C-alpha positions in Angstrom: 1.1 -27.6 -4.8 -2.6 -27.5 -5.6 -4.1 -25.6 -8.5 -2.0 -23.4 -10.7 -2.2 -19.8 -9.2 -3.4 -16.9 -11.3 -2.0 -14.4 -8.9 0.9 -14.8 -6.5 0.9 -12.1 -3.7 4.1 -11.7 -1.7 4.5 -9.5 1.4 6.1 -6.1 1.8 9.8 -7.0 1.6 10.2 -10.5 0.2 13.5 -9.7 -1.7 15.3 -8.0 1.1 13.5 -8.5 4.4 12.7 -5.4 6.5 15.7 -3.0 6.5 16.6 -1.2 9.7 18.7 1.9 10.1 18.9 5.4 8.7 18.2 6.7 5.3 21.6 5.8 3.8 21.3 2.2 5.0 17.8 1.8 3.7 18.9 3.3 0.3 21.7 0.7 0.1 19.1 -2.0 0.2 16.4 -0.2 -1.8 15.8 -1.8 -5.3 15.8 -0.3 -8.7 12.7 -1.6 -10.4 13.2 -3.0 -13.0 16.4 -4.5 -11.9 18.0 -7.9 -11.3 16.0 -8.6 -8.2 12.6 -7.9 -9.9 13.8 -9.8 -12.9 13.8 -12.9 -10.7 10.1 -12.4 -10.1 9.6 -11.8 -13.8 11.1 -15.3 -14.5 8.8 -16.8 -11.8 5.8 -15.1 -13.4 6.6 -16.6 -16.8 7.4 -20.0 -15.5 4.2 -20.2 -13.4 2.0 -18.3 -16.0 0.9 -16.1 -13.2 0.8 -12.5 -12.0 3.3 -11.7 -9.3 2.7 -8.8 -6.8 5.3 -7.8 -4.3 6.4 -4.9 -2.2 9.8 -3.3 -1.8 11.8 -0.3 -0.7 12.8 1.3 -4.0 14.8 4.1 -5.4 14.3 6.2 -8.5 16.8 8.5 -10.2 13.9 11.0 -10.6 13.6 11.1 -6.8 17.2 11.1 -5.5 17.7 10.3 -1.8 14.0 9.5 -1.4 13.0 6.0 -0.1 10.0 4.8 -2.0 7.6 2.1 -0.9 6.5 0.5 -4.1 4.1 -2.4 -4.8 4.9 -3.9 -8.2 2.6 -6.0 -10.5 4.3 -8.3 -13.0 2.1 -10.0 -15.6 2.1 -13.5 -16.9 4.6 -12.6 -19.6 7.0 -11.4 -17.0 6.5 -7.7 -17.8 5.9 -5.0 -15.3 2.3 -3.9 -15.5 2.5 -1.2 -12.8 4.6 0.2 -10.0 2.3 1.6 -7.4 3.5 4.2 -4.9 2.3 3.9 -1.3 -0.4 6.6 -1.0 0.4 7.7 2.5 2.0 6.6 5.7 0.3 6.0 9.0 1.1 8.9 11.3 1.2 9.5 15.1 0.9 5.7 15.6 4.4 5.5 17.2 5.3 7.7 20.1 9.0 8.4 19.3 9.4 8.1 15.5 7.6 8.4 12.2 8.0 6.4 8.9 10.5 8.0 6.6 9.4 6.7 3.2 8.2 9.1 0.6 4.6 8.6 -0.3 2.2 10.2 -2.8 0.9 12.5 -0.1 4.4 13.5 0.9 5.1 15.0 -2.5 1.5 15.3 -3.7 1.7 18.2 -6.1 4.9 17.1 -7.8 3.6 13.5 -8.1 0.5 14.8 -9.8 2.5 16.9 -12.2 4.7 14.0 -13.2 2.3 11.1 -13.2 -1.2 12.5 -13.1 -3.9 12.3 -10.4 -5.1 8.8 -11.4 -1.7 7.3 -10.7 -2.3 7.9 -7.0 -5.0 5.3 -6.9 -4.6 3.1 -10.0 -6.9 0.2 -10.6 -5.4 -2.4 -13.0 -7.7 -4.3 -15.3 -6.6 -8.0 -15.7 -8.3 -11.1 -17.0 -8.8 -12.2 -13.4 -10.5 -9.0 -12.2 -9.9 -5.3 -11.5 -7.0 -5.2 -9.1 -5.7 -2.5 -6.7 -2.6 -3.0 -4.6 -1.5 -1.1 -1.5 0.8 -1.0 1.6 -1.5 1.5 3.4 -3.0 0.5 6.7 -5.8 1.8 8.9 -6.9 4.4 6.3 -10.4 3.6 5.0 -10.7 6.5 2.6 -7.8 5.2 0.6 -9.6 1.9 0.0 -12.9 3.7 -0.6 -11.1 5.6 -3.5 -10.0 2.3 -5.0 -13.4 0.8 -4.9 -15.0 3.9 -6.4 -12.8 3.3 -9.4 -14.0 -0.2 -9.8 -11.5 -2.3 -7.8 -12.8 -5.8 -7.2 -9.7 -7.4 -5.6 -7.5 -5.4 -3.2 -4.2 -7.0 -2.6 -2.2 -5.6 0.3 1.3 -6.1 1.7 2.4 -5.5 5.3 5.1 -5.6 7.9 2.7 -6.3 10.9 -1.0 -5.8 10.3 -4.4 -5.7 11.8 -6.8 -8.5 10.7 -9.9 -6.3 11.3 -8.5 -3.8 8.9 -8.5 -6.3 6.1 -11.9 -7.8 6.9 -13.6 -4.4 7.3 -12.0 -3.1 4.0 -13.5 -6.1 2.2 -17.0 -5.7 3.8 -17.3 -1.9 3.5 -16.1 -1.8 -0.1 -17.7 -5.0 -1.3 -14.4 -6.4 -2.6 -12.2 -9.5 -2.1 -9.1 -8.6 -0.2 -5.9 -10.3 0.8 -3.0 -9.4 3.1 0.4 -10.9 2.8 2.3 -10.2 6.0 5.9 -10.8 7.1 6.4 -13.7 9.6 7.3 -12.0 12.9 7.2 -12.9 16.6 4.3 -10.5 17.4 0.6 -10.6 17.7 0.6 -8.6 14.4 3.1 -10.8 12.5 2.3 -13.6 10.1 -1.3 -14.6 9.7 -1.6 -13.8 6.1 -5.2 -14.1 4.9 -7.8 -13.9 2.1 -11.2 -12.4 2.8 -14.5 -12.4 0.9 -16.7 -9.3 0.5 -18.9 -10.4 3.4 -15.9 -10.6 5.7 -15.5 -14.4 5.7 -11.9 -15.5 6.0 -11.5 -17.9 3.0 -8.0 -18.9 4.0 -5.4 -17.9 6.6 -2.0 -19.0 7.6 -2.1 -20.3 11.2 1.4 -19.3 12.2 3.0 -16.0 13.2 6.7 -17.1 12.6 6.6 -19.6 9.8 6.5 -18.9 6.1 3.7 -20.6 4.2 1.1 -20.4 1.4 -2.5 -19.6 1.7 -4.9 -19.8 -1.3 -8.5 -19.3 -2.3 -10.5 -19.3 -5.5 -12.4 -16.1 -6.3 -15.5 -16.7 -8.5 -15.1 -13.4 -10.3 -17.8 -14.0 -12.9 -20.4 -14.9 -10.3 -19.2 -11.9 -8.1 -19.8 -9.5 -11.0 -23.3 -10.6 -11.8 -25.2 -8.6 -9.1 -22.4 -6.4 -7.8 -22.9 -2.7 -7.2 -20.6 -0.1 -5.9 -21.1 0.5 -2.1 -23.4 3.3 -1.1 -20.9 5.8 0.1 -22.4 8.8 2.1 -20.4 11.4 0.2 -23.1 14.1 0.0 -24.3 13.5 3.5 -20.8 13.9 5.0 -19.3 16.4 2.6 -19.8 19.5 4.8 -18.0 17.9 7.7 -15.1 16.7 5.6 -14.7 20.1 4.0 -14.2 21.6 7.5 -11.6 19.0 8.6 -8.0 20.0 8.4 -5.4 17.3 8.4 -2.7 17.7 10.9 0.2 17.2 8.4 -0.3 19.1 5.1 0.7 17.4 1.9 4.1 17.9 0.2 5.9 17.8 3.5 8.7 15.7 1.9 9.0 17.9 -1.2 12.1 19.5 0.2 15.8 19.7 -0.8 17.7 16.3 -0.6 20.0 17.5 2.1 17.0 18.2 4.4 15.3 14.9 4.0 15.0 13.3 7.5 17.8 10.7 8.2 15.7 8.5 10.5 12.4 8.1 12.2 13.2 10.6 15.0 14.1 13.3 12.5 10.9 12.5 10.6 8.9 13.0 13.7 10.6 16.3 14.3 9.7 17.4 10.7 6.1 16.4 11.2 6.0 18.2 14.5 7.3 21.3 12.8 4.8 21.1 10.0 1.9 20.2 12.3 -1.2 22.4 11.9 -2.4 21.2 15.3 0.8 21.6 17.4 1.8 25.0 15.8 -1.2 26.4 14.0 -0.4 29.5 12.0 -3.9 30.3 10.8 -7.4 29.7 11.9 -9.2 26.6 10.5 -11.7 28.7 8.7 -9.2 30.7 6.6 -7.8 27.8 4.6 
């Protein structure tokens, strides 16, 4: 339908749907990428001469028993350009559980040793623009980091989302942004959209429960003519940020396999145990 797409963005779990249950059940559905499931998208990319971007629970022999949340980019030849880890999970958003997936933040030091610091926020240069992909929500600093490295288009996947999060990300970082969201009977389901750098919604699916396609054309050459990086107030705010202590320290999931939380309740218990705010062991000024 319509013009041939240059990029096809799917939502967070197009190949499996959202998987409920404990760690073992999620791992049963988690994909190995590359694998037969991602190969089907590789065929689609070649047939349509388009990039394909999709999310998935994934597993990796290098990270046994860890549930990864990956966003994968497949190029027009059907080859995997990049598998991008979720940078961090939203925390303290739910009252009774926490998300159990392993993110960059959760194993930060080991991730950097294995893949390098740049792989935490990779920006992929394509013939259609500099692309960043992410499953992160409500975390502006993550998207600031992508924009600082030259991202022009930020493609996001979600299972429930906040429309303002997408529009503000586009406006604050002077980027085009899109969110592909799972259809779901909720005020936060469906409604996938594409947003311009000035916050204008270029296209949006009108339904919450129905699948569908939204599309827009990004004039990337025109966009690049007078574009400048946003004026981030890094120097002005640096002293405040240096004093701030995150509640949950990094590397909280770099633990033995047998101790990985089995479900969201155990994950909450782990974060409570590691919390610098609930059980501080040192004064903020000493770290």
